[in-house]
N, C-alpha and C positions, 0 to 999 in steps of 0.2 A: 567502208564499215565505220560506224560511229559507236562511242561508248554508250552503255545502257542509260546512264544518267542524262546524256544529251538527248537520246531518243525519248525518254520520259518527259524531259523539259519541253520538247517539241509538242508531244501529244497533249500536254497540259494547256496549251494555247487554244485547244479546240474542244468544243462540247456541243451536242445537239441542244436546241432550245426546247425546254419542257414547260408547258403552261401549268396552271394550278386548277384543281377541281375539288369539289366538296363531296365527301363520301360519308355514309353511316359509319360510326366509329368501329363497328365490328368488321367492316370491309377494309380497314386501313392497315391490317397486319402486314408487315413486310414492305410498307410504303414509306415514303419520306415526307415528314411533316413540312408544310409550306408556311405555316403560321404557328406562333407560340400558343400553347394551351395554358389558359389562365383559370385559376380556381374561382368559382363563384361562391364558395363557402369556406368557413374555418373547418379544420379537421384535426382532432375531433370537433364536432359542432357544439359540444357542451362538455362540461366536466363529467367524466364517466369513470366507473370503476374498472380497473384492469384485472380484477380477480373476483371470484365468488367469495362473499364474506359478509361483513357487517359494517355499515357506515354509521359513524358516531362523531361526537366532538372529541378532538385530540385530548382535551383536558379531562375527559371522563374514562380514559382507558383503564384506570385502576379500580373502577367501580363495577358492580353488577348492574347490567343494563336491561331495561325493559324493551323487548322487541315489539314495536308498535305497528309494523307493516312489513310485508314481503313485496319486493319490487323486481319483477323480471325485466329483461331487456325490452325496450320499446314502450315501456309504461312509466309515466311520471308519478312521483310520490304525491300523495294526497294531502300531506301536511308536513310542517317543519319539524326537524329533529330538535328536541329540547334537552335540557340538562337531565342526565340519567337515562336517556333514551337512545335507541338505535333503530335502524331498519336492516332487515336481511335483504341482501342485494345480489343480483346475478351479474356476471361479467357483461360489460357493455351498457349497463343501465346508467341513467343519469343520477348524479349525486344529489340527494335532496337538500333543500335549503337547511342551513344550520349544521350540517355535517362537513367535516374537513379531513377525515381520516377513515381508512378502511382496513380492517384486519381480516385475514383469511379464515375460511372455514376450518382449515387445518390447525389454526391457533386458537380455536374457540371451544369453550365448554358451555353447551346449551342445554337447558332443562326447564320445562314448564313455562315457556314464553319468556325466559330470561337467559342472558348469555354473559359470560365473563371472558376477557382476553387472557390467554394463558401462554402467550409466546414472548419473543424478544422484540422490543421496540425497534422498528426499522423504518423503511420508506412508507409514504402514505397510501401507495397503491392506487393513486388517482391519475388518470390520463387527462391533462389539462386542456381546456379549449384552445384550439389553434396551435398546439405544440408540434404537430406534424406539418400542417399547412395553414397559412393565413389566407383569408379572402383577398384576392388580387395577386397572389403569388403566381409566378410562372412555374408550372410543374413539369412541362415538357417543352423542349426548345426546338425552334425551327432547324431543320437539317437532321433531325433524329430519325433513324429507321425504326419503325414501330415494332415493338416486341410484345409478347403476351402480357408481360407485367405492366406495360404501358396502357394496355386496354383497361386494366383494373383502375389505373389512375384516371383515365378518361371517364370511366363510369362513376368514380368517386366525385369528380368535380362537375359532372353533368355535361361533359363535352360529347354529345351524342352525334354531332355532325362535325367533321374535322376537315381542314384544308390539307391536301397532299399534292405533291408534284405528279403530273402525268408521267406514265412510264415510257421511256424510249422504246422504239421498235427496232429490234436487231434481226437483220436478215442473215441466214446461214446457208452457205453453199459448200458442198464437198466436191472436190475434183479428183478424177483418176479413173482410168479404164479398169483398174483392178478391184474397184469397190462394188459391193452389193449391200443391200439393206439387211438389217439384223435378222429378219424373218427368213432370209434365204440362206441355204447351206452353201458355202463357197465351193466353187469348182477349183480345179487346178489353177494356180497362179492368181486366185482371187482372195480377198479378205473382206470381212464385214466392216461396214462404215461405223466406226465408234466415235470418230471426232465430232460429227454433227450432233449426236445425241449428248455427248459430253458438253459441248458448247451451249446447247439449248438449256441443259440443266444449270450450267454456270450462269447463264444469262438470267434465268429465273431466280436463282439464289441471289444475284446482284440486285434484283428488284425490277428488272426490265421485262419486256415481252419478247418472245422469240418466235420467228417465222422461218420455217424450214422450206427451202426451195428445191431440195433434192440433190441428186448426184449428177454432176456434169462430166461427160467424158472428156478426155484430153483433146478437145477440139476447140479451136478459137471461136467458131460459130456458136457452139453450144454454151460455152462459158460466157461469151459476150451476151447472148440472149438472156441467160439467167441473171447476169450481173446488172444489166441495164434495167431489167424488171425490178430487181431488189433495190437498186439505187432510187428508182422512181417511187418506191413504197416505204422505204425504211429510213431511219435516222443513222444507223450504223450498219455496215455490211461486213460480214466475216467470210472469207474464203479460206479453205484449208487445202494444202497440197499445191503443187505446181509453182512453187516460188524459189526452188533451189537452182542448180546449174545444169540439170539434165536437158536432153533434147526435147522433152515434153513439158518442161517447166515454163509454161507460156503465160501464167497468170499476170505477171507484171506488164507484159506487152498488151494483154487484153484490157487491163485496167487503164492504161494510157489511151487505148483506142476508144474506151467508153467515156473518156473525158475526165479521168481521174489524174490529178496532178500528184505524182509520187514525191513524197517528201524525204523518205529514206527507204532503203531496201536491204540493209545489212546492219545487224547490231552485234557488238562484241560481247555476246552472252552465250553461255552453254548450259542447257539447250535453248535453241531458238534463233540461231544466227540469221537465217534468211527471212526473218519477219519483215514485212513490207507495210508501209503506211502511206495513204494518199488521201487527198481531199477533192471532193466533187461539190459542185454548187448545191446539190440536194442531200448529200450524205457523206459520212466519213467511212473510209474503206480500209480494212486490214487484210493483208494476205498473210495467213499464218502457216507455219510449216505443217507438213502432213503427219509427222510423227506425233502420237497422242500426248506424250509428256511435254513436248515443245509447245503444242497448241494450248494445252491446259495452262502451263505456266505463263505463257505470254498473254493469255487472256487475263489471268490474275494480276499480272504486272502492269499491263497497259490498257486493256479494254475495260476491265472492271472499274478502275479509277475514273475512266472517262464517263462511264454510265453513272457512277456515283456523283461526279461533278455536275453532270447534266441535271440530276434530281436534287442537287443541293445537299447531298449526304455529307456529314462532317465526321462521322465516327466509323469509317470503313477500314482504316489502317490496322492490320493485325500483326505488326512486327514486334517480336519480343527478344529480349536479351537473355542468353543462356551461356553457361560454361560448357566447353567441349569435354566430353568424357574421355576421349583418347586422342592421340596425335592423328593428324590428317595430312596426307601427302598426295599431291597430284603431279603428273608428268608435264603438262602444258599449262602455262599461266597467262596466255595472251588474251584470254576472255574472262569476264566475270562468270563464275560457276554457280549454279543453283543445285545443291546436293540434298536429296531427300534424307530426312533424319527422323529418328524416334526420340521420345522423351523418356528418360529413366526416372525411377522413383525419387532420386535425389535432385531432380530438375535439371540435370545435365542432358546433353543431346549426343547422339551417336549416329553416324551414317547407316542407312539400311542397305541391304544388298540391292545393287542397282546396276543394270546391264546397259543402260543408255536410253536415248530419247524415245525408243519404241516400247520400253518396259513400263507400261502404264500400271501394271500390278504393283510396282514399287510404291505408288502413291496411295494405294488403297488403305493401308494401315499407317501411313506416315503421319507424324505430328505436323511436319512442315518442311520447308526447304531452307537450308543454310546458305548464306551468301558468302562466297569466297572471292574477294576483289581481284581485279586485274593485277598481274605482277606478283601475286602471292602463291607460292608453291607449297607452303607448309604452315600448318597451324598446330600449336602445341596444346597438349592436354591442360585443361583449366583456363584456356584463353576464352575471352568473351566473344561470342559471335552473334550476328543478327539472324534471326529465324523468322521467316514469314509463315504464319499458320495457314493451312490450306483445308 
């Protein structure tokens, strides 16, 4: 059994190779940028008004001004603003030549084609050319996972076709005689297969593609057949169940038979101790525990970072520092513990009701999991703890 930090350091050495592809920008959501996005324009592209109001010369604000034109957004002024003149201008419209100040409609007294400023002198209400983005600026960086707000930036700078990393293919196999698919009502001694669908959802959320191979009975022949097929087709293969110490926990042996070089098969972490990792010439293989909380968390801790590294994602770490709301005590401290917690209004965290690694319901409303290091039996109220958001 090795410490979690050592297990993580080992998996950091491995990642599938992901090539680059170009996609229409609207298809890039959730994908990892493979090239920087560079702006082809200044933004704003011209000096524009930030408010509905009147554009004039700053030195004329104490005068009654003649309104010589009305300018909506998207229309340029037809003439220069001269002394004693102004234009009525709508938000987003270009500032006409000669004007260098805009006062708001709310601060104006308009009558019979003339207007007077009646407010307090403040800012000029002009958004300057290039104040947000300069032509040639890098607006989105390689390694960024594309979000909806990034799509707006791409549209702004004309990046209608963008380079992204191809998505790793993750094969998922569940093992166990007791498992049935979710649409089947379990008979006595059976349970529905939740792990596979949980892992497929996690895989998709991480930005990769998921391929489900089904349920393999606790049979070396059946597991071997599914595993070798998945290894031949996928970049990463995940098996759940069959990695503990029982008579039917045969997954590690089948992995070896399939040509997988097992690097580790026990981690000093709770939950997730029997997590197994091995390397094949064609794929990287994880044997994850059968309990759903264990498989969920070990995916988040080990598999997700591997997927992100493969795609070049740089902003996937979601560890936050929080104060503990109450004292925390545990009986055994020989493994690193991952404790589901909720976030309180004052930004402190408190453990949720949690019955062990089969209690997946505990994660449904949890803010994250708190790390309790090896050797630590007690944490005091107010102590700073690391919390991984989930």
